N, C-alpha and C positions, 0 to 999 in steps of 0.2 A: 765567298765562305761557304755558301750551301752547296756549291758545286764540289768543293773540296771534301766536305763531309760526306757527300754521297758517294764520291769516287775514292775517297781515302787517299788522294794524291794532291800534293801542292808543291809549288816551287819556293814559296815564301817560308822562311825558317820558323817564323812565329806560328803560322798556321800548321806547319808540320808538327811543332811541339804540341799544339792543341790536338791534332789527330792522334798522336801517340798517346796522349792523356786519356782521350775518349776510348781509345782501343784498350787500354789498361782498366778503365772504369767506364764500362759501357753505359751505365745509368747516367753518366754525365751528359750523354748525347741529348737527353730531354731537357736538361738544364740549359745547355747551349742553344738549343732550338727556341726555348722560351725567351732567352736574351735577344736573340736575333730578331724575333717577331716584334720586339718592342724597342729595340736599341735606337730607333730614329727619335724617340722622344727626347734624347738629349740634344740632338741636332735642331729640333723644332722648339726647344725651350727658350722663351723670352721673358718669363715671369709668371706670377700666379695672381689670380684675382681673389681667390678665397683659400682658406685652410684646406677645404676638400679638394681643390686643384692640387695643392701641395701633396696631399695624401695619395692622390691619383698618380702624381709623378713618381712617388716612391714605389708604388705597385707596378708602374709601367717600365721604370728604368732602374732606380737605385737598388731595389731588392733583387731583381734578376741579375744585375751585375755583380752584387755581393755574393750571390749564391754560386756563381761560378767557382769561387774559392772555397766558401764555407761548406759547400756540398761535400768536398773531399775530406773534410773534418767531422762531418755529420754521421749519425747513426745509419747503418745499412738500411734499416726499415724505419722511416720517420712516420709517426702517427700524427704529425702536424704540429707537435710541441716545438721541435727544433726549428722549423721554418718560421713559426710564430715568434720564437726567441730572437731569430735573425731579423725579423721585421721590426721588433722593438728596438734592436740595436741600431739598425739602419735608419730608423726615424730619428733617434738621437744624433747619430753620427752626421746624417745629411743636414739636419737643422743646425748643428753646430758649424758645419763647413760653411753653410750659407751666411750665417752671421759673422763668422770668423774671416771670411773672404769678401766682406762687403766692399772694400776699397777695389779690389781686383775685379769683382762682378760689376760694379758701377761703372768702371772704366771701360768695360766690354758692352755696356749698355743693356744689362740685364740685372734682375734683382731677385734673390731667392726667398725674400720675406713676402708673404701675401699682402696685397693692397688693403685687404680689410683689416689686417693686423696693424698696418701703418696708421690707418684712420682711427683705430681704437686709441692709439697714443698721440693723435693729432700731429702726425709726422708725414711729410710728403717725400716723394722720391727725390725731389729738388733739394730738400733740406739735407738729405744723405749725400747727395752728389756734391754739394757745396761744403760739406764737412761741418755743419752746424752742430755743435755739441750742446744742444738744448736739453732741458730737463726731460722732455718727451723723448728725445733720441736715446739718452742714457737709460730711461726706463724701458724702452723698446729693446735695446741691446740686452740688458739684464734679464728681461722676460724671456727672450729667445734663448739665452744661455741656460737659464733655469729649466725651461721646458726640455731642452736637450739633455741636461744633466739627469732629469727624472727618468727619462727613457734609457740612458746609459747605465744608471744605477740598477734599473730593473734588469738590464741585459747581463749583469754580473752572474746571473744564474745560467747563462748560455753554456759555459764549459760542462756543466753537470748533464747537459742534454746531448752531448756528442757521442758518449760511449766509445771514445777514442783517446789514446794516450797523448796524441797531439792537440787535443781540445784545449789544453791550457793555453795554447797560443792565442786562441780567441779571447781567453781572459786577459792576456797581455795587451791585445788590441783595445779592448774595453778600458783597461787601466790608463793606457796612453791617451785615449780619448778624453777620459776624465781629467788627466793632467792638462790637456789642451784647453778643456773648458775652463779650469782654474786660471790658466794664463790669459784666456780671452776675457774672463770676468775681471781680472786685475787691469786689463787694458780699457775696459768699458767703452765709451764712445770714441776713444782713440783708434779702435778698429776701423774707423773711417779713413785712416791714414796708413793702415797696413795690418797685416795679419799677425796673430800671436802664435807662438810656438811652445810646446811643452819643454820643460827643463831637460837638457841633454843627459845629465848625470842620472836623474831620476828615471828617465825613460830607458836608459841603458840598464839600469838596476832592474827594472821591470822585465825586460827582455831576457836578460841573463838568468833571473830567477825562474822564469817560465822554461827556459832551455834546461835548467837543472831538474826541474820537476818532470819534464818530458823524459829525460834520461832515466830518472829514478823509476818512472812508471813502466818504461820499456824493459828495464832490467827485472822489475818485479814480475811483469808479464812473461818474460822468458823463463823464470824460476818456477812458475806455476805449472 
C-alpha cells in the first residue's frame, strides 16, 4: 500500500481507486497514512482489560478507519470540532458493535467489552460464552447499549460540523445506528445468540430522507 501511495501506481483495482481519490483530494493522503500506521491494531486485538484500553483502540484503529470516509464529508479546514464529533460517533458506534456482535465475537475467541466492566456486573467471559442470561448479563448488555446511545445522540450534531451538502449522510448513519441500538436493546441478553438489525423500512426511510435533503441543498447551492 505504501509503495502504491509513493509511486501512484498499482495493479489492484481497489488500491487504484484509493490512488484516484487521493489524487482528487490531496489532503486525504495524511488521513490514509494515519490509518496505515495503526491498522495492525485490529489484527492484534484480542480483548480489553480496561475501559482505557478500549478508548486506546478507538484512537488507534476505529477513528482512523472512520476518518477515511468522514474526511471527504468534513470541512476543508477543521479546527478540531469535526474530528471530535467523529470521535464521539465512533465511540458510540464501536461500543454498540461490540455488544451487538457478542455472539460472533465470542465464537471467534475475542470480546469487545472490557474485563473490568464484566467484573463490575459480576459477569465472566465464560458466562457469556455459555449463553447464561443472568440478571448480571442483562444489566451488562443494557449498560453497554445505553452508553453507546449517549454517544450516538451527542453525535447527531455531526452533520452541522461538515459545511458540506452531503453531510446529512452522516446524520443518516447516526440515525441508523440509533435504530440498531433500539433493536439491540429489545433483544437484551438474547444478543448472546445473534445480532440485532435495525428495521429495514425505517432504515430505508432514513436513507431516502437524507438523499432528498442532499438534493435540495445541492439545488439551493447552485442557485446562489
